N, C-alpha and C positions, 0 to 999 in steps of 0.2 A: 506493498500502500504504498503511496506515495504521501508522505506526511507531510510534504516542504509545502512553501506559499507561491516554487516558483513548478513551470509543467517539466519533467522528466517520461526519458522512455529506456527500456528494456532491450538492448540492443545485441545477442551473439555475434561475436567475433569472426567466428562462420558462417552465421547468417542463417543460422536453425530456429534461429525464437525472435520472434520481432515486435514490441508493443505499439499500440497510435500510443501519440502524447500522453501523458499521466495528468491528470490536475492535479489541486487538493484531493484527500479522498480515497481518490483512483485506486481501482485491484489490478494487478497481470497475475493469471496465472499459466502454466506452464506445468507438461508431467516430460518426465525426463520416463523413458523407457531402457538408455541403458547407462552402465558406471561408464563413469570416468573424471574430467575437468572443464567443465563447459566457461569459461573467459563471456564476459561482456561489458556491456558499456551505455550508456546515457546518450542517442545518441544527437544532444539540446546541448549533452556540456561533455567533449567528449574526455576531459581527463580524468572524467566519475569512471573508474573504473569494477570490477569486483569479477566474485568466478562462485563458481555455483559444483562442489565434487561430490559426487554421487558414489556412493556405491552398494551393495551387495548383501544384503542382512545377515 
């Protein structure tokens, strides 16, 4: 969820997922189907980066 007062996006570096611009209170969900490290960034603020680490149970 975007708790900021500025819009943000979620865009995978490899292009496998992306959101629309998320205003305050908007949510984005994506279901990962394989383990791996998924790097993403905000396309409106490209220096904002993060990653999701998916592991098998």
